[in-house]
C-alpha positions as CSV (number, residue, x, y, z in Angstrom):
1,M,115.4,49.7,170.0
2,G,116.7,52.6,171.7
3,A,120.1,51.0,172.5
4,L,120.2,49.9,168.7
5,G,119.7,53.4,167.6
6,L,122.1,54.7,170.1
7,A,124.8,52.3,168.8
8,R,124.1,52.3,165.1
9,L,123.2,55.9,164.1
10,P,126.0,58.1,162.6
11,D,126.0,61.4,164.7
12,M,125.2,62.7,168.1
13,M,121.8,64.3,167.1
14,R,120.6,61.3,165.4
15,R,121.7,59.0,168.1
16,L,119.8,61.1,170.9
17,H,116.8,60.6,168.8
18,G,116.5,56.7,169.2
19,P,116.8,56.4,173.0
20,T,114.4,59.2,173.7
21,K,111.6,58.1,171.3
22,A,112.0,54.4,172.3
23,T,112.0,55.3,176.1
24,T,109.2,57.7,175.9
25,L,106.8,55.7,173.7
26,G,107.7,52.1,174.6
27,I,107.8,52.6,178.3
28,G,104.9,55.0,178.4
29,A,102.8,52.5,176.4
30,L,103.8,49.7,178.7
31,L,102.8,51.9,181.7
32,V,99.5,53.0,180.1
33,A,98.6,49.3,179.4
34,S,99.5,48.3,183.0
35,M,97.1,51.0,184.3
36,I,94.2,49.9,182.1
37,Y,94.7,46.2,183.1
38,F,94.9,46.9,186.8
39,A,92.0,49.4,186.6
40,A,89.9,46.8,184.8
41,Y,91.0,43.7,186.8
42,G,92.4,44.8,190.2
43,A,92.8,47.8,192.2
44,F,93.8,51.1,190.4
45,S,97.1,52.5,191.4
46,I,98.3,56.0,191.0
47,H,102.0,55.0,190.8
48,E,101.8,54.0,187.1
49,L,100.3,57.4,186.3
50,L,102.9,59.3,188.2
51,I,105.8,57.3,186.7
52,T,104.2,58.0,183.2
53,L,103.9,61.7,183.7
54,F,107.3,61.9,185.1
55,L,108.7,60.1,182.0
56,F,106.8,62.2,179.5
57,L,108.1,65.4,181.3
58,T,111.8,64.5,181.8
59,A,112.7,62.6,178.6
60,P,112.1,65.4,176.3
61,V,113.7,68.0,178.7
62,S,116.9,65.8,179.1
63,A,117.1,65.3,175.3
64,Q,116.9,69.0,174.6
65,M,119.5,69.8,177.2
66,L,121.9,67.2,175.6
67,A,121.2,68.7,172.1
68,K,122.0,72.1,173.3
69,A,125.1,71.1,174.8
70,H,126.2,69.3,171.7
71,I,125.4,72.4,169.7
72,L,127.4,74.6,171.9
73,R,130.4,72.2,171.9
74,A,130.2,71.8,168.1
75,H,130.2,75.7,167.5
76,A,133.0,77.1,169.6
77,D,132.7,80.5,167.9
78,R,129.5,82.4,168.8
79,A,129.1,83.6,165.1
80,Q,128.7,80.2,164.1
81,L,125.9,79.4,166.4
82,P,122.2,79.2,164.8
83,P,119.9,82.1,165.9
84,T,117.8,81.4,168.9
85,G,114.8,83.2,167.8
86,T,114.8,85.6,170.8
87,R,116.8,88.8,171.4
88,T,118.7,87.3,174.3
89,G,120.9,84.8,172.5
90,W,122.6,81.6,173.9
91,A,122.1,82.0,177.9
92,T,124.8,79.3,178.5
93,L,127.6,81.3,176.6
94,G,127.1,84.8,177.9
95,D,126.6,86.7,181.0
96,G,122.7,86.7,180.8
97,K,122.5,90.1,179.2
98,P,120.9,90.7,175.9
99,D,123.2,90.6,173.0
100,A,123.6,94.2,171.4
């Protein structure tokens, strides 16, 4: 489903949504089911838990970084960028100092 969303959706921001949701929910559910199965019928393994935690932590962060890169490339002019909600502005465009 993630690959289908990546191929069929019309723009970058919507394309990004398909694979990240499919990966996080699909593989996450599969790993949780594996943990439950092996805890009930075999020896419990910590590996599935660690993989699930790693997946749930890294998929949203990578999606956010890709979305931010897309926004910054789409809006070359700083005045066109949406507000960040903070007083520092977009950190990847400036020198790290607050906007005046």
